[in-house]
Each structure stands twice: as structure tokens, then as C-alpha cells.
All heavy atoms as a GROMACS GRO file, in nm:
protein
  613
    1MET      N    1   1.150   1.062  -3.876
    1MET     CA    2   1.212   1.191  -3.896
    1MET      C    3   1.316   1.184  -4.008
    1MET      O    4   1.327   1.278  -4.087
    1MET     CB    5   1.277   1.239  -3.766
    1MET     CG    6   1.174   1.286  -3.663
    1MET     SD    7   1.242   1.338  -3.505
    1MET     CE    8   1.339   1.476  -3.552
    2GLN      N    9   1.389   1.074  -4.011
    2GLN     CA   10   1.490   1.059  -4.116
    2GLN      C   11   1.426   1.059  -4.254
    2GLN      O   12   1.480   1.117  -4.348
    2GLN     CB   13   1.570   0.930  -4.095
    2GLN     CG   14   1.666   0.937  -3.978
    2GLN     CD   15   1.763   1.052  -3.991
    2GLN    OE1   16   1.755   1.149  -3.916
    2GLN    NE2   17   1.854   1.044  -4.085
    3GLN      N   18   1.310   0.995  -4.263
    3GLN     CA   19   1.241   0.990  -4.392
    3GLN      C   20   1.197   1.129  -4.435
    3GLN      O   21   1.210   1.166  -4.553
    3GLN     CB   22   1.120   0.895  -4.384
    3GLN     CG   23   1.048   0.878  -4.517
    3GLN     CD   24   1.136   0.819  -4.625
    3GLN    OE1   25   1.204   0.720  -4.602
    3GLN    NE2   26   1.137   0.879  -4.743
    4LEU      N   27   1.148   1.207  -4.343
    4LEU     CA   28   1.106   1.344  -4.375
    4LEU      C   29   1.225   1.428  -4.419
    4LEU      O   30   1.216   1.505  -4.516
    4LEU     CB   31   1.036   1.409  -4.256
    4LEU     CG   32   0.900   1.354  -4.220
    4LEU    CD1   33   0.851   1.415  -4.091
    4LEU    CD2   34   0.801   1.378  -4.332
    5LYS      N   35   1.336   1.413  -4.350
    5LYS     CA   36   1.457   1.487  -4.388
    5LYS      C   37   1.502   1.445  -4.528
    5LYS      O   38   1.542   1.530  -4.610
    5LYS     CB   39   1.569   1.461  -4.288
    5LYS     CG   40   1.546   1.526  -4.154
    5LYS     CD   41   1.658   1.492  -4.059
    5LYS     CE   42   1.633   1.548  -3.921
    5LYS     NZ   43   1.741   1.511  -3.827
    6SER      N   44   1.495   1.317  -4.554
    6SER     CA   45   1.533   1.267  -4.685
    6SER      C   46   1.439   1.323  -4.794
    6SER      O   47   1.485   1.362  -4.902
    6SER     CB   48   1.526   1.114  -4.685
    6SER     OG   49   1.557   1.063  -4.810
    7ASN      N   50   1.311   1.329  -4.763
    7ASN     CA   51   1.214   1.384  -4.858
    7ASN      C   52   1.241   1.532  -4.885
    7ASN      O   53   1.230   1.578  -4.999
    7ASN     CB   54   1.072   1.366  -4.807
    7ASN     CG   55   1.027   1.222  -4.810
    7ASN    OD1   56   1.095   1.134  -4.863
    7ASN    ND2   57   0.914   1.196  -4.748
    8LEU      N   58   1.277   1.604  -4.781
    8LEU     CA   59   1.310   1.746  -4.799
    8LEU      C   60   1.433   1.762  -4.889
    8LEU      O   61   1.436   1.848  -4.977
    8LEU     CB   62   1.334   1.813  -4.664
    8LEU     CG   63   1.209   1.854  -4.586
    8LEU    CD1   64   1.246   1.893  -4.444
    8LEU    CD2   65   1.136   1.965  -4.657
    9LYS      N   66   1.532   1.680  -4.867
    9LYS     CA   67   1.652   1.686  -4.950
    9LYS      C   68   1.620   1.656  -5.096
    9LYS      O   69   1.671   1.721  -5.187
    9LYS     CB   70   1.758   1.588  -4.900
    9LYS     CG   71   1.823   1.632  -4.772
    9LYS     CD   72   1.924   1.528  -4.724
    9LYS     CE   73   1.980   1.568  -4.590
    9LYS     NZ   74   2.075   1.467  -4.538
   10GLU      N   75   1.534   1.559  -5.115
   10GLU     CA   76   1.494   1.524  -5.253
   10GLU      C   77   1.419   1.640  -5.318
   10GLU      O   78   1.440   1.669  -5.437
   10GLU     CB   79   1.408   1.398  -5.253
   10GLU     CG   80   1.368   1.352  -5.391
   10GLU     CD   81   1.486   1.322  -5.483
   10GLU    OE1   82   1.593   1.278  -5.435
   10GLU    OE2   83   1.472   1.345  -5.605
   11LEU      N   84   1.335   1.707  -5.244
   11LEU     CA   85   1.265   1.824  -5.298
   11LEU      C   86   1.364   1.932  -5.340
   11LEU      O   87   1.350   1.993  -5.446
   11LEU     CB   88   1.169   1.882  -5.194
   11LEU     CG   89   1.033   1.817  -5.181
   11LEU    CD1   90   0.956   1.876  -5.064
   11LEU    CD2   91   0.953   1.830  -5.309
   12VAL      N   92   1.462   1.955  -5.255
   12VAL     CA   93   1.565   2.055  -5.288
   12VAL      C   94   1.638   2.015  -5.416
   12VAL      O   95   1.660   2.098  -5.505
   12VAL     CB   96   1.664   2.073  -5.171
   12VAL    CG1   97   1.783   2.158  -5.213
   12VAL    CG2   98   1.593   2.136  -5.053
   13ASN      N   99   1.671   1.888  -5.427
   13ASN     CA  100   1.739   1.841  -5.548
   13ASN      C  101   1.652   1.858  -5.672
   13ASN      O  102   1.701   1.899  -5.778
   13ASN     CB  103   1.780   1.695  -5.533
   13ASN     CG  104   1.898   1.678  -5.440
   13ASN    OD1  105   1.980   1.768  -5.425
   13ASN    ND2  106   1.906   1.564  -5.375
   14LEU      N  107   1.525   1.827  -5.659
   14LEU     CA  108   1.433   1.847  -5.772
   14LEU      C  109   1.426   1.994  -5.810
   14LEU      O  110   1.425   2.028  -5.929
   14LEU     CB  111   1.293   1.795  -5.737
   14LEU     CG  112   1.275   1.645  -5.729
   14LEU    CD1  113   1.138   1.611  -5.673
   14LEU    CD2  114   1.296   1.581  -5.865
   15LYS      N  115   1.422   2.078  -5.709
   15LYS     CA  116   1.416   2.223  -5.735
   15LYS      C  117   1.543   2.271  -5.804
   15LYS      O  118   1.537   2.350  -5.899
   15LYS     CB  119   1.394   2.296  -5.601
   15LYS     CG  120   1.388   2.446  -5.613
   15LYS     CD  121   1.266   2.488  -5.690
   15LYS     CE  122   1.257   2.639  -5.692
   15LYS     NZ  123   1.192   2.686  -5.811
   16LEU      N  124   1.657   2.223  -5.757
   16LEU     CA  125   1.784   2.263  -5.817
   16LEU      C  126   1.794   2.219  -5.963
   16LEU      O  127   1.857   2.288  -6.045
   16LEU     CB  128   1.901   2.206  -5.737
   16LEU     CG  129   1.923   2.268  -5.599
   16LEU    CD1  130   2.032   2.192  -5.525
   16LEU    CD2  131   1.958   2.415  -5.610
   17ARG      N  132   1.732   2.108  -5.995
   17ARG     CA  133   1.734   2.058  -6.133
   17ARG      C  134   1.615   2.111  -6.214
   17ARG      O  135   1.592   2.068  -6.327
   17ARG     CB  136   1.732   1.905  -6.133
   17ARG     CG  137   1.859   1.844  -6.074
   17ARG     CD  138   1.864   1.693  -6.094
   17ARG     NE  139   1.747   1.624  -6.043
   17ARG     CZ  140   1.742   1.557  -5.928
   17ARG    NH1  141   1.849   1.550  -5.851
   17ARG    NH2  142   1.632   1.496  -5.890
   18ASN      N  143   1.539   2.201  -6.153
   18ASN     CA  144   1.419   2.257  -6.218
   18ASN      C  145   1.322   2.148  -6.263
   18ASN      O  146   1.261   2.157  -6.370
   18ASN     CB  147   1.458   2.346  -6.337
   18ASN     CG  148   1.525   2.473  -6.295
   18ASN    OD1  149   1.488   2.532  -6.194
   18ASN    ND2  150   1.627   2.513  -6.369
   19GLN      N  151   1.304   2.049  -6.179
   19GLN     CA  152   1.215   1.938  -6.212
   19GLN      C  153   1.086   1.940  -6.130
   19GLN      O  154   1.011   1.844  -6.131
   19GLN     CB  155   1.287   1.804  -6.191
   19GLN     CG  156   1.402   1.784  -6.286
   19GLN     CD  157   1.476   1.655  -6.260
   19GLN    OE1  158   1.488   1.610  -6.148
   19GLN    NE2  159   1.526   1.596  -6.366
   20ILE      N  160   1.065   2.050  -6.063
   20ILE     CA  161   0.943   2.061  -5.983
   20ILE      C  162   0.892   2.205  -5.991
   20ILE      O  163   0.970   2.300  -5.994
   20ILE     CB  164   0.968   2.019  -5.836
   20ILE    CG1  165   0.838   2.006  -5.761
   20ILE    CG2  166   1.063   2.113  -5.767
   20ILE    CD1  167   0.853   1.941  -5.623
   21ASP      N  168   0.761   2.217  -5.996
   21ASP     CA  169   0.697   2.348  -6.001
   21ASP      C  170   0.719   2.421  -5.868
   21ASP      O  171   0.718   2.361  -5.761
   21ASP     CB  172   0.547   2.328  -6.026
   21ASP     CG  173   0.472   2.459  -6.034
   21ASP    OD1  174   0.494   2.531  -6.133
   21ASP    OD2  175   0.396   2.489  -5.940
   22GLU      N  176   0.737   2.551  -5.876
   22GLU     CA  177   0.765   2.634  -5.759
   22GLU      C  178   0.655   2.622  -5.653
   22GLU      O  179   0.683   2.611  -5.534
   22GLU     CB  180   0.780   2.781  -5.802
   22GLU     CG  181   0.810   2.877  -5.691
   22GLU     CD  182   0.956   2.872  -5.648
   22GLU    OE1  183   1.041   2.830  -5.728
   22GLU    OE2  184   0.984   2.910  -5.534
   23ILE      N  185   0.530   2.626  -5.697
   23ILE     CA  186   0.418   2.619  -5.603
   23ILE      C  187   0.415   2.484  -5.532
   23ILE      O  188   0.401   2.477  -5.409
   23ILE     CB  189   0.283   2.645  -5.676
   23ILE    CG1  190   0.279   2.790  -5.725
   23ILE    CG2  191   0.166   2.615  -5.584
   23ILE    CD1  192   0.163   2.823  -5.814
   24ILE      N  193   0.432   2.378  -5.607
   24ILE     CA  194   0.434   2.244  -5.548
   24ILE      C  195   0.553   2.229  -5.454
   24ILE      O  196   0.542   2.175  -5.344
   24ILE     CB  197   0.437   2.135  -5.658
   24ILE    CG1  198   0.305   2.140  -5.736
   24ILE    CG2  199   0.462   1.997  -5.598
   24ILE    CD1  200   0.303   2.052  -5.858
   25TYR      N  201   0.666   2.280  -5.496
   25TYR     CA  202   0.786   2.276  -5.412
   25TYR      C  203   0.759   2.344  -5.278
   25TYR      O  204   0.788   2.290  -5.171
   25TYR     CB  205   0.903   2.342  -5.483
   25TYR     CG  206   1.023   2.363  -5.396
   25TYR    CD1  207   1.110   2.258  -5.367
   25TYR    CD2  208   1.048   2.488  -5.339
   25TYR    CE1  209   1.219   2.278  -5.285
   25TYR    CE2  210   1.157   2.508  -5.257
   25TYR     CZ  211   1.243   2.404  -5.230
   25TYR     OH  212   1.350   2.423  -5.147
   26ASN      N  213   0.705   2.465  -5.283
   26ASN     CA  214   0.677   2.540  -5.160
   26ASN      C  215   0.575   2.469  -5.071
   26ASN      O  216   0.592   2.461  -4.949
   26ASN     CB  217   0.629   2.681  -5.193
   26ASN     CG  218   0.739   2.768  -5.248
   26ASN    OD1  219   0.857   2.746  -5.222
   26ASN    ND2  220   0.701   2.867  -5.327
   27GLU      N  221   0.469   2.417  -5.132
   27GLU     CA  222   0.366   2.347  -5.055
   27GLU      C  223   0.424   2.224  -4.987
   27GLU      O  224   0.399   2.200  -4.868
   27GLU     CB  225   0.249   2.308  -5.146
   27GLU     CG  226   0.164   2.425  -5.190
   27GLU     CD  227   0.058   2.386  -5.291
   27GLU    OE1  228   0.056   2.268  -5.335
   27GLU    OE2  229  -0.023   2.474  -5.327
   28GLU      N  230   0.498   2.145  -5.062
   28GLU     CA  231   0.556   2.022  -5.006
   28GLU      C  232   0.662   2.052  -4.902
   28GLU      O  233   0.670   1.985  -4.799
   28GLU     CB  234   0.614   1.935  -5.118
   28GLU     CG  235   0.511   1.857  -5.194
   28GLU     CD  236   0.430   1.765  -5.105
   28GLU    OE1  237   0.488   1.673  -5.043
   28GLU    OE2  238   0.308   1.786  -5.097
   29THR      N  239   0.742   2.153  -4.928
   29THR     CA  240   0.845   2.191  -4.831
   29THR      C  241   0.779   2.235  -4.700
   29THR      O  242   0.822   2.195  -4.592
   29THR     CB  243   0.934   2.302  -4.887
   29THR    OG1  244   0.997   2.256  -5.006
   29THR    CG2  245   1.040   2.344  -4.787
   30ASN      N  246   0.676   2.315  -4.710
   30ASN     CA  247   0.604   2.360  -4.590
   30ASN      C  248   0.539   2.243  -4.517
   30ASN      O  249   0.546   2.235  -4.394
   30ASN     CB  250   0.499   2.466  -4.626
   30ASN     CG  251   0.560   2.598  -4.664
   30ASN    OD1  252   0.672   2.631  -4.626
   30ASN    ND2  253   0.486   2.676  -4.741
   31ARG      N  254   0.478   2.154  -4.592
   31ARG     CA  255   0.410   2.039  -4.532
   31ARG      C  256   0.511   1.950  -4.458
   31ARG      O  257   0.490   1.913  -4.342
   31ARG     CB  258   0.337   1.958  -4.639
   31ARG     CG  259   0.256   1.841  -4.584
   31ARG     CD  260   0.192   1.760  -4.696
   31ARG     NE  261   0.290   1.689  -4.775
   31ARG     CZ  262   0.348   1.572  -4.740
   31ARG    NH1  263   0.319   1.518  -4.624
   31ARG    NH2  264   0.434   1.513  -4.818
   32LEU      N  265   0.621   1.919  -4.524
   32LEU     CA  266   0.721   1.833  -4.464
   32LEU      C  267   0.790   1.900  -4.346
   32LEU      O  268   0.816   1.837  -4.243
   32LEU     CB  269   0.824   1.789  -4.568
   32LEU     CG  270   0.773   1.696  -4.679
   32LEU    CD1  271   0.879   1.676  -4.785
   32LEU    CD2  272   0.728   1.563  -4.621
   33SER      N  273   0.816   2.028  -4.358
   33SER     CA  274   0.880   2.102  -4.249
   33SER      C  275   0.788   2.108  -4.126
   33SER      O  276   0.834   2.091  -4.013
   33SER     CB  277   0.915   2.244  -4.293
   33SER     OG  278   1.013   2.241  -4.393
   34THR      N  279   0.661   2.129  -4.150
   34THR     CA  280   0.564   2.132  -4.041
   34THR      C  281   0.559   1.997  -3.971
   34THR      O  282   0.561   1.989  -3.848
   34THR     CB  283   0.425   2.172  -4.094
   34THR    OG1  284   0.432   2.302  -4.151
   34THR    CG2  285   0.321   2.168  -3.983
   35LYS      N  286   0.551   1.891  -4.049
   35LYS     CA  287   0.546   1.757  -3.992
   35LYS      C  288   0.674   1.726  -3.914
   35LYS      O  289   0.668   1.670  -3.803
   35LYS     CB  290   0.525   1.653  -4.103
   35LYS     CG  291   0.509   1.514  -4.054
   35LYS     CD  292   0.385   1.499  -3.970
   35LYS     CE  293   0.367   1.355  -3.927
   35LYS     NZ  294   0.259   1.340  -3.830
   36LEU      N  295   0.786   1.765  -3.967
   36LEU     CA  296   0.914   1.743  -3.900
   36LEU      C  297   0.918   1.819  -3.767
   36LEU      O  298   0.961   1.764  -3.665
   36LEU     CB  299   1.028   1.786  -3.992
   36LEU     CG  300   1.170   1.750  -3.949
   36LEU    CD1  301   1.186   1.601  -3.928
   36LEU    CD2  302   1.269   1.800  -4.054
   37ASN      N  303   0.873   1.941  -3.766
   37ASN     CA  304   0.868   2.020  -3.642
   37ASN      C  305   0.773   1.957  -3.540
   37ASN      O  306   0.803   1.955  -3.420
   37ASN     CB  307   0.829   2.164  -3.671
   37ASN     CG  308   0.941   2.242  -3.736
   37ASN    OD1  309   1.057   2.212  -3.717
   37ASN    ND2  310   0.904   2.342  -3.814
   38GLU      N  311   0.661   1.906  -3.586
   38GLU     CA  312   0.567   1.839  -3.496
   38GLU      C  313   0.633   1.717  -3.432
   38GLU      O  314   0.619   1.693  -3.312
   38GLU     CB  315   0.440   1.798  -3.571
   38GLU     CG  316   0.350   1.912  -3.610
   38GLU     CD  317   0.237   1.869  -3.702
   38GLU    OE1  318   0.228   1.748  -3.737
   38GLU    OE2  319   0.158   1.957  -3.742
   39LEU      N  320   0.704   1.640  -3.512
   39LEU     CA  321   0.771   1.521  -3.460
   39LEU      C  322   0.882   1.558  -3.362
   39LEU      O  323   0.902   1.491  -3.261
   39LEU     CB  324   0.827   1.436  -3.574
   39LEU     CG  325   0.724   1.364  -3.660
   39LEU    CD1  326   0.792   1.295  -3.777
   39LEU    CD2  327   0.646   1.264  -3.577
   40ARG      N  328   0.952   1.665  -3.390
   40ARG     CA  329   1.056   1.712  -3.297
   40ARG      C  330   0.995   1.751  -3.163
   40ARG      O  331   1.051   1.720  -3.057
   40ARG     CB  332   1.132   1.830  -3.357
   40ARG     CG  333   1.230   1.790  -3.465
   40ARG     CD  334   1.306   1.911  -3.517
   40ARG     NE  335   1.400   1.872  -3.620
   40ARG     CZ  336   1.421   1.937  -3.733
   40ARG    NH1  337   1.354   2.048  -3.759
   40ARG    NH2  338   1.509   1.894  -3.821
   41GLN      N  339   0.881   1.819  -3.167
   41GLN     CA  340   0.813   1.857  -3.044
   41GLN      C  341   0.767   1.734  -2.966
   41GLN      O  342   0.782   1.728  -2.844
   41GLN     CB  343   0.693   1.948  -3.074
   41GLN     CG  344   0.729   2.086  -3.120
   41GLN     CD  345   0.810   2.163  -3.016
   41GLN    OE1  346   0.780   2.159  -2.898
   41GLN    NE2  347   0.914   2.230  -3.061
   42GLN      N  348   0.713   1.637  -3.037
   42GLN     CA  349   0.670   1.513  -2.972
   42GLN      C  350   0.789   1.441  -2.910
   42GLN      O  351   0.779   1.386  -2.800
   42GLN     CB  352   0.600   1.421  -3.072
   42GLN     CG  353   0.464   1.470  -3.115
   42GLN     CD  354   0.401   1.383  -3.222
   42GLN    OE1  355   0.456   1.281  -3.261
   42GLN    NE2  356   0.286   1.424  -3.272
   43MET      N  357   0.901   1.443  -2.978
   43MET     CA  358   1.021   1.379  -2.927
   43MET      C  359   1.069   1.447  -2.799
   43MET      O  360   1.107   1.380  -2.703
   43MET     CB  361   1.131   1.379  -3.033
   43MET     CG  362   1.251   1.300  -2.997
   43MET     SD  363   1.355   1.290  -3.144
   43MET     CE  364   1.421   1.129  -3.122
   44LEU      N  365   1.065   1.579  -2.797
   44LEU     CA  366   1.102   1.653  -2.677
   44LEU      C  367   1.013   1.617  -2.559
   44LEU      O  368   1.060   1.597  -2.446
   44LEU     CB  369   1.098   1.804  -2.702
   44LEU     CG  370   1.210   1.862  -2.786
   44LEU    CD1  371   1.182   2.010  -2.814
   44LEU    CD2  372   1.344   1.844  -2.719
   45ILE      N  373   0.885   1.607  -2.584
   45ILE     CA  374   0.789   1.572  -2.479
   45ILE      C  375   0.819   1.431  -2.428
   45ILE      O  376   0.821   1.408  -2.306
   45ILE     CB  377   0.644   1.582  -2.531
   45ILE    CG1  378   0.607   1.728  -2.554
   45ILE    CG2  379   0.546   1.515  -2.434
   45ILE    CD1  380   0.479   1.751  -2.630
   46LEU      N  381   0.844   1.338  -2.518
   46LEU     CA  382   0.876   1.201  -2.477
   46LEU      C  383   1.005   1.195  -2.397
   46LEU      O  384   1.015   1.120  -2.299
   46LEU     CB  385   0.884   1.109  -2.600
   46LEU     CG  386   0.753   1.081  -2.670
   46LEU    CD1  387   0.778   1.001  -2.798
   46LEU    CD2  388   0.657   1.006  -2.579
   47GLU      N  389   1.104   1.272  -2.437
   47GLU     CA  390   1.230   1.275  -2.362
   47GLU      C  391   1.209   1.331  -2.222
   47GLU      O  392   1.266   1.280  -2.125
   47GLU     CB  393   1.335   1.357  -2.438
   47GLU     CG  394   1.387   1.287  -2.562
   47GLU     CD  395   1.476   1.375  -2.648
   47GLU    OE1  396   1.487   1.497  -2.623
   47GLU    OE2  397   1.536   1.321  -2.742
   48GLU      N  398   1.127   1.434  -2.210
   48GLU     CA  399   1.097   1.491  -2.079
   48GLU      C  400   1.023   1.389  -1.992
   48GLU      O  401   1.053   1.376  -1.872
   48GLU     CB  402   1.014   1.618  -2.094
   48GLU     CG  403   1.091   1.736  -2.149
   48GLU     CD  404   1.004   1.857  -2.177
   48GLU    OE1  405   0.883   1.857  -2.142
   48GLU    OE2  406   1.057   1.954  -2.234
   49GLU      N  407   0.927   1.318  -2.050
   49GLU     CA  408   0.854   1.216  -1.976
   49GLU      C  409   0.949   1.104  -1.932
   49GLU      O  410   0.938   1.054  -1.819
   49GLU     CB  411   0.740   1.158  -2.061
   49GLU     CG  412   0.626   1.255  -2.080
   49GLU     CD  413   0.519   1.202  -2.174
   49GLU    OE1  414   0.537   1.092  -2.234
   49GLU    OE2  415   0.416   1.270  -2.190
   50GLU      N  416   1.040   1.066  -2.018
   50GLU     CA  417   1.138   0.963  -1.985
   50GLU      C  418   1.226   1.008  -1.868
   50GLU      O  419   1.253   0.930  -1.776
   50GLU     CB  420   1.223   0.929  -2.106
   50GLU     CG  421   1.317   0.814  -2.085
   50GLU     CD  422   1.396   0.778  -2.210
   50GLU    OE1  423   1.356   0.819  -2.321
   50GLU    OE2  424   1.497   0.708  -2.196
   51ASP      N  425   1.270   1.133  -1.871
   51ASP     CA  426   1.350   1.187  -1.761
   51ASP      C  427   1.271   1.185  -1.630
   51ASP      O  428   1.324   1.147  -1.525
   51ASP     CB  429   1.395   1.331  -1.792
   51ASP     CG  430   1.503   1.338  -1.897
   51ASP    OD1  431   1.564   1.234  -1.929
   51ASP    OD2  432   1.527   1.449  -1.949
   52GLN      N  433   1.145   1.226  -1.636
   52GLN     CA  434   1.061   1.225  -1.517
   52GLN      C  435   1.044   1.082  -1.463
   52GLN      O  436   1.051   1.060  -1.342
   52GLN     CB  437   0.923   1.285  -1.546
   52GLN     CG  438   0.924   1.435  -1.557
   52GLN     CD  439   0.959   1.501  -1.426
   52GLN    OE1  440   1.075   1.529  -1.399
   52GLN    NE2  441   0.860   1.524  -1.343
   53ASN      N  442   1.020   0.988  -1.553
   53ASN     CA  443   1.004   0.848  -1.511
   53ASN      C  444   1.130   0.795  -1.446
   53ASN      O  445   1.124   0.720  -1.348
   53ASN     CB  446   0.963   0.760  -1.629
   53ASN     CG  447   0.820   0.784  -1.673
   53ASN    OD1  448   0.738   0.834  -1.597
   53ASN    ND2  449   0.789   0.748  -1.796
   54GLU      N  450   1.245   0.833  -1.498
   54GLU     CA  451   1.372   0.790  -1.441
   54GLU      C  452   1.391   0.848  -1.301
   54GLU      O  453   1.436   0.778  -1.210
   54GLU     CB  454   1.488   0.831  -1.532
   54GLU     CG  455   1.623   0.780  -1.488
   54GLU     CD  456   1.633   0.629  -1.482
   54GLU    OE1  457   1.567   0.560  -1.562
   54GLU    OE2  458   1.705   0.580  -1.394
   55LYS      N  459   1.354   0.973  -1.284
   55LYS     CA  460   1.364   1.036  -1.151
   55LYS      C  461   1.271   0.967  -1.051
   55LYS      O  462   1.308   0.945  -0.936
   55LYS     CB  463   1.332   1.185  -1.160
   55LYS     CG  464   1.440   1.266  -1.228
   55LYS     CD  465   1.400   1.412  -1.241
   55LYS     CE  466   1.506   1.488  -1.319
   55LYS     NZ  467   1.468   1.628  -1.342
   56ILE      N  468   1.152   0.934  -1.095
   56ILE     CA  469   1.057   0.864  -1.009
   56ILE      C  470   1.112   0.726  -0.971
   56ILE      O  471   1.106   0.686  -0.854
   56ILE     CB  472   0.919   0.851  -1.077
   56ILE    CG1  473   0.853   0.989  -1.087
   56ILE    CG2  474   0.829   0.753  -1.002
   56ILE    CD1  475   0.730   0.993  -1.175
   57LYS      N  476   1.167   0.656  -1.068
   57LYS     CA  477   1.224   0.524  -1.041
   57LYS      C  478   1.339   0.534  -0.941
   57LYS      O  479   1.347   0.453  -0.847
   57LYS     CB  480   1.275   0.460  -1.170
   57LYS     CG  481   1.332   0.322  -1.152
   57LYS     CD  482   1.394   0.269  -1.280
   57LYS     CE  483   1.459   0.134  -1.261
   57LYS     NZ  484   1.562   0.130  -1.158
   58GLU      N  485   1.425   0.633  -0.957
   58GLU     CA  486   1.536   0.652  -0.863
   58GLU      C  487   1.483   0.680  -0.723
   58GLU      O  488   1.536   0.626  -0.625
   58GLU     CB  489   1.625   0.767  -0.910
   58GLU     CG  490   1.708   0.735  -1.032
   58GLU     CD  491   1.783   0.855  -1.087
   58GLU    OE1  492   1.779   0.965  -1.025
   58GLU    OE2  493   1.845   0.841  -1.195
   59ARG      N  494   1.380   0.761  -0.713
   59ARG     CA  495   1.322   0.794  -0.581
   59ARG      C  496   1.259   0.670  -0.518
   59ARG      O  497   1.275   0.646  -0.398
   59ARG     CB  498   1.219   0.906  -0.597
   59ARG     CG  499   1.163   0.953  -0.468
   59ARG     CD  500   1.270   1.021  -0.383
   59ARG     NE  501   1.210   1.060  -0.257
   59ARG     CZ  502   1.267   1.044  -0.140
   59ARG    NH1  503   1.387   0.993  -0.131
   59ARG    NH2  504   1.206   1.081  -0.030
   60VAL      N  505   1.188   0.592  -0.596
   60VAL     CA  506   1.128   0.468  -0.544
   60VAL      C  507   1.238   0.373  -0.497
   60VAL      O  508   1.225   0.311  -0.390
   60VAL     CB  509   1.038   0.402  -0.652
   60VAL    CG1  510   0.998   0.261  -0.611
   60VAL    CG2  511   0.914   0.487  -0.677
   61ASP      N  512   1.345   0.361  -0.572
   61ASP     CA  513   1.458   0.276  -0.531
   61ASP      C  514   1.516   0.323  -0.398
   61ASP      O  515   1.550   0.242  -0.311
   61ASP     CB  516   1.566   0.273  -0.638
   61ASP     CG  517   1.525   0.194  -0.762
   61ASP    OD1  518   1.427   0.116  -0.754
   61ASP    OD2  519   1.591   0.211  -0.867
   62GLU      N  520   1.528   0.455  -0.381
   62GLU     CA  521   1.578   0.510  -0.255
   62GLU      C  522   1.485   0.474  -0.139
   62GLU      O  523   1.531   0.436  -0.031
   62GLU     CB  524   1.592   0.662  -0.264
   62GLU     CG  525   1.703   0.710  -0.354
   62GLU     CD  526   1.701   0.862  -0.375
   62GLU    OE1  527   1.618   0.930  -0.311
   62GLU    OE2  528   1.781   0.910  -0.456
   63ILE      N  529   1.356   0.486  -0.161
   63ILE     CA  530   1.258   0.454  -0.057
   63ILE      C  531   1.267   0.306  -0.021
   63ILE      O  532   1.263   0.269   0.097
   63ILE     CB  533   1.116   0.494  -0.102
   63ILE    CG1  534   1.105   0.646  -0.111
   63ILE    CG2  535   1.011   0.436  -0.008
   63ILE    CD1  536   0.979   0.696  -0.178
   64ILE      N  537   1.281   0.221  -0.120
   64ILE     CA  538   1.292   0.076  -0.096
   64ILE      C  539   1.416   0.047  -0.012
   64ILE      O  540   1.412  -0.034   0.081
   64ILE     CB  541   1.294  -0.001  -0.229
   64ILE    CG1  542   1.156   0.005  -0.294
   64ILE    CG2  543   1.339  -0.146  -0.208
   64ILE    CD1  544   1.150  -0.049  -0.435
   65GLN      N  545   1.526   0.114  -0.043
   65GLN     CA  546   1.650   0.094   0.034
   65GLN      C  547   1.631   0.137   0.179
   65GLN      O  548   1.674   0.069   0.272
   65GLN     CB  549   1.766   0.169  -0.030
   65GLN     CG  550   1.812   0.110  -0.161
   65GLN     CD  551   1.920   0.195  -0.228
   65GLN    OE1  552   1.955   0.302  -0.180
   65GLN    NE2  553   1.970   0.147  -0.342
   66VAL      N  554   1.566   0.251   0.202
   66VAL     CA  555   1.541   0.298   0.338
   66VAL      C  556   1.452   0.201   0.412
   66VAL      O  557   1.478   0.165   0.528
   66VAL     CB  558   1.481   0.440   0.336
   66VAL    CG1  559   1.428   0.480   0.473
   66VAL    CG2  560   1.582   0.541   0.284
   67LEU      N  561   1.347   0.153   0.347
   67LEU     CA  562   1.257   0.057   0.411
   67LEU      C  563   1.328  -0.073   0.444
   67LEU      O  564   1.302  -0.135   0.548
   67LEU     CB  565   1.136   0.031   0.322
   67LEU     CG  566   1.037   0.148   0.307
   67LEU    CD1  567   0.929   0.114   0.206
   67LEU    CD2  568   0.978   0.189   0.441
   68ALA      N  569   1.418  -0.115   0.357
   68ALA     CA  570   1.495  -0.237   0.383
   68ALA      C  571   1.584  -0.219   0.504
   68ALA      O  572   1.599  -0.310   0.587
   68ALA     CB  573   1.577  -0.274   0.260
   69LEU      N  574   1.645  -0.102   0.519
   69LEU     CA  575   1.730  -0.074   0.636
   69LEU      C  576   1.646  -0.074   0.764
   69LEU      O  577   1.689  -0.128   0.867
   69LEU     CB  578   1.801   0.061   0.621
   69LEU     CG  579   1.914   0.067   0.519
   69LEU    CD1  580   1.964   0.211   0.506
   69LEU    CD2  581   2.029  -0.025   0.561
   70ILE      N  582   1.530  -0.014   0.759
   70ILE     CA  583   1.441  -0.009   0.875
   70ILE      C  584   1.397  -0.150   0.912
   70ILE      O  585   1.390  -0.185   1.030
   70ILE     CB  586   1.318   0.081   0.847
   70ILE    CG1  587   1.364   0.228   0.833
   70ILE    CG2  588   1.214   0.067   0.956
   70ILE    CD1  589   1.254   0.321   0.787
   71ASP      N  590   1.369  -0.231   0.813
   71ASP     CA  591   1.322  -0.368   0.834
   71ASP      C  592   1.428  -0.452   0.904
   71ASP      O  593   1.399  -0.540   0.982
   71ASP     CB  594   1.282  -0.431   0.701
   71ASP     CG  595   1.208  -0.561   0.720
   71ASP    OD1  596   1.125  -0.569   0.814
   71ASP    OD2  597   1.234  -0.655   0.642
   72HIS      N  598   1.556  -0.424   0.878
   72HIS     CA  599   1.665  -0.500   0.936
   72HIS      C  600   1.695  -0.457   1.081
   72HIS      O  601   1.767  -0.524   1.152
   72HIS     CB  602   1.791  -0.486   0.852
   72HIS     CG  603   1.785  -0.560   0.722
   72HIS    ND1  604   1.757  -0.694   0.714
   72HIS    CD2  605   1.801  -0.521   0.593
   72HIS    CE1  606   1.757  -0.734   0.588
   72HIS    NE2  607   1.783  -0.629   0.511
   73CYS      N  608   1.642  -0.344   1.122
   73CYS     CA  609   1.670  -0.295   1.257
   73CYS      C  610   1.584  -0.358   1.360
   73CYS      O  611   1.505  -0.417   1.382
   73CYS     CB  612   1.651  -0.144   1.265
   73CYS     SG  613   1.773  -0.053   1.170
   0.00000   0.00000   0.00000
């Protein structure tokens, strides 16, 4: 993601210096922005999955603790 952001900044700099054609600038900006948005969506999904996995782990730990208490009785 950092690389894409860096590429977008470079495109803006090229545009500001009039060193890139308008059509190419627009195409590349759209392409990079789309890719960046896709990666952000993937990151959100991974974060949600990580949260779910953590909740499952916590629940399993709770069950293990209950079973250990029962075993000692």
C-alpha cells in the first residue's frame, strides 16, 4: 500500500511539473487508486477475520478452563 501511495504522489508531482500527459496521468491515477482501494478492502477483511479468530481463541481458552475445573472436582 505504501508503494502505491508513493506512486500516486509521484504522479501528482509529474503532473504539477507538466511532465506527464493528461490522459496517461488520469489512467495511471485511476489504476493505482483502484488497486489501493482493493488492498484496503482486503485489509479490512483480514482484520475482521483476525478479530473473529481472536474471539474463537478466547472462547476455547474459557472452555479449557471450565473443563480443567470440572476435572479437578
